[in-house]
C-alpha positions in Angstrom: 2.5 -41.2 28.8 1.8 -37.6 28.8 0.4 -36.4 25.5 2.3 -33.5 23.9 0.3 -30.3 23.7 -0.6 -29.4 20.3 1.0 -26.1 19.2 -1.5 -23.4 18.5 -1.6 -22.2 15.0 -0.5 -18.5 14.7 -3.4 -16.0 14.6 -4.0 -14.9 11.0 -3.4 -11.2 10.7 -5.9 -9.3 8.6 -6.3 -6.0 6.7 -9.0 -4.3 4.5 -8.5 -4.2 0.8 -9.9 -1.2 -1.1 -10.5 -1.1 -4.8 -10.3 2.4 -6.4 -13.4 4.1 -7.7 -13.6 5.7 -11.1 -12.5 9.4 -11.3 -12.1 11.9 -13.9 -8.4 11.2 -14.0 -8.8 7.5 -14.3 -11.4 7.9 -17.1 -9.2 10.3 -18.9 -6.2 8.0 -18.5 -8.2 5.0 -19.9 -9.3 7.2 -22.9 -5.7 8.3 -23.6 -4.5 4.7 -23.2 -7.0 3.4 -25.7 -6.5 6.2 -28.3 -2.6 5.8 -27.9 -2.9 2.0 -28.4 -5.0 2.3 -31.5 -2.7 5.0 -33.0 0.4 2.9 -32.2 -1.2 -0.1 -33.7 -2.2 1.7 -36.9 1.2 3.2 -37.2 3.0 -0.1 -36.9 0.8 -1.6 -39.5 1.2 1.3 -41.9 5.0 1.4 -41.4 6.1 -2.3 -41.2 3.2 -4.6 -42.1 1.6 -2.9 -45.1 3.3 -3.8 -48.4 3.5 0.0 -49.2 4.4 2.1 -46.1 2.1 5.0 -45.5 3.9 8.3 -45.3 2.2 9.4 -42.0 2.8 6.0 -40.2 5.9 7.1 -38.3 3.9 10.1 -36.9 1.2 7.8 -35.8 3.8 5.5 -34.0 5.1 8.6 -32.2 1.8 9.9 -31.3 0.4 6.5 -30.2 3.5 5.8 -28.0 3.1 9.2 -26.3 -0.6 8.8 -25.8 -0.1 5.3 -24.3 2.6 6.4 -22.2 0.6 9.4 -20.8 -2.4 7.2 -20.1 -0.2 4.8 -18.1 1.4 7.6 -16.2 -1.9 9.3 -15.4 -3.5 6.1 -14.4 -0.8 4.7 -12.3 -1.8 6.6 -9.2 -5.4 5.8 -9.3 -5.8 2.2 -10.3 -4.0 0.2 -7.6 -5.8 -1.3 -4.7 -4.9 -0.1 -1.2 -4.6 -2.3 1.9 -4.9 -1.0 5.5 -4.9 -2.9 8.7 -2.7 -4.7 11.3 0.4 -4.6 9.0 0.1 -0.9 8.2 -0.5 0.6 4.7 0.2 -1.1 1.5 -0.4 -0.6 -2.2 -0.7 -3.3 -4.8 0.7 -3.1 -8.3 -0.2 -6.4 -9.9 1.5 -9.2 -7.9 3.8 -6.7 -6.1 2.8 -5.3 -2.7 4.6 -2.3 -1.4 4.1 -2.2 2.4 4.8 0.2 5.3 4.3 -1.0 8.8 2.8 1.4 11.4 6.0 1.3 13.3 8.0 2.5 10.3 5.6 5.5 9.3 7.0 8.9 10.3 4.1 11.0 9.2 0.8 11.0 7.4 -0.3 14.3 5.9 -2.2 15.9 3.1 -0.4 16.7 -0.1 -2.7 18.3 -2.7 -5.5 15.9 -3.3 -3.5 13.0 -2.0 -2.8 11.4 1.3 1.0 11.1 1.8 2.2 8.2 4.1 5.9 8.6 4.6 8.7 6.6 6.3 12.5 7.2 6.3 13.0 5.4 3.0 9.6 5.2 1.2 6.6 7.4 0.5 3.2 6.2 -0.6 0.8 8.7 -2.2 -2.9 7.6 -1.9 -5.3 9.7 -4.2 -8.2 10.6 -2.0 -10.6 11.0 -4.9 -10.0 7.4 -6.1 -9.7 6.0 -2.6 -12.0 8.0 -0.2 -12.8 5.0 2.0 -9.2 3.8 2.2 -8.0 7.4 3.1 -10.6 7.7 5.9 -9.6 4.2 7.2 -5.9 5.1 7.2 -6.5 8.2 9.4 -8.8 6.2 11.7 -6.3 3.4 12.2 -3.4 5.8 12.6 -5.3 7.9 15.2 -6.0 4.7 17.1 -2.5 3.1 16.9 0.0 5.9 16.7 -1.7 9.3 16.7 1.7 11.2 16.8 2.3 10.3 13.1 -0.9 12.0 11.9 0.1 15.6 10.7 -3.3 17.0 9.7 -4.8 20.3 10.8 -8.4 20.8 11.4 -9.1 21.9 7.9 -7.4 18.9 6.4 -9.3 16.6 8.6 -12.6 18.3 7.7 -11.7 17.9 4.0 -11.3 14.1 4.3 -14.2 11.7 3.4 -16.2 10.3 6.4 -15.2 6.9 7.7 -17.5 4.1 6.5 -17.7 1.2 8.9 -17.1 -2.2 7.4 -15.7 -0.8 4.1 -13.3 -2.8 2.1 -12.7 -6.5 1.8 -11.2 -8.3 4.8 -8.1 -10.2 3.6 -5.1 -11.9 5.1 -1.8 -10.0 5.5 0.7 -11.0 2.9 4.1 -9.6 1.7 5.2 -8.0 5.0 8.8 -9.1 4.7 9.7 -9.6 8.5 12.8 -11.8 7.9 15.8 -9.6 7.6 14.6 -6.9 9.9 16.3 -6.2 13.2 14.8 -6.8 16.6 13.7 -3.4 17.9 15.0 -4.4 21.4 18.4 -6.0 20.7 19.1 -5.0 17.1 19.6 -8.7 16.3 18.8 -9.7 12.8 15.9 -12.0 12.5 16.7 -14.6 9.9 13.5 -16.6 9.9 9.9 -15.3 10.2 9.1 -18.1 12.7 11.5 -16.3 15.1 9.8 -12.9 14.8 7.1 -11.6 17.3 5.2 -8.5 16.4 3.7 -5.8 18.5 -0.2 -6.1 18.0 -0.6 -2.3 17.8 2.1 -1.0 15.5 3.7 -4.2 14.1 7.1 -3.5 15.5 9.4 -6.5 15.2 11.1 -8.4 18.0 13.1 -11.6 18.4 10.9 -14.3 20.1 13.2 -14.5 23.1 13.6 -10.7 23.6 10.0 -9.4 23.6 9.8 -6.4 26.0 7.1 -5.6 28.4 6.2 -2.5 26.4 6.7 -1.8 22.7 9.7 0.6 22.3 7.9 2.3 19.4 4.3 2.9 20.5 4.4 2.1 24.2 1.7 -0.5 24.2 2.0 -3.7 26.2 3.6 -6.4 24.2 4.6 -9.2 26.6 2.0 -12.0 26.4 0.3 -10.2 23.5 2.9 -10.4 20.8 1.8 -11.8 17.4 3.6 -14.5 15.5 4.7 -13.4 12.0 
């Protein structure tokens, strides 16, 4: 009796996870958030908990709410981790991961002090001061995989932080949402992740039975090299 060949486990795709560094903006955001929280708490106590309400308690509630909201708004852009690797660029907001595959990215350019990563329906703004290593890694990976999407002039490139080899924590790719996309070769909707095959260079998605010789997006060889989702 011939033994059945064991199926090879799909290769684990990886990316690098970058934690933001403290910046003047993030410290200001933290300070405003703390002060706002204290003022809000004092106002709530003075207005609704204390037996005799304090006259200025409503003002404290208002000021505290404004301060807390401003702190959260200022800190939003500089506190999230950034992921860069085989599955493109992603940001984490708690348990939620917002991801943009390389094949979906239309352009990467400088916007003020941010690096803007843009697709047809989504834009990710990466604050360079909080994420210097991630920003450098994004440009390095984009240059290697799909150089046409990098829209930086010489001055913008010189302003970027230097690439640090080995920076970031190597983690497994999660939250890439391949099911529901269309095969780039046939436009057939891929209902199950197990039926998807990915271009190893740009992450473009194909149905397992319709993998082309070359990727329709980046032009790299795909046949025989496609990665299981």
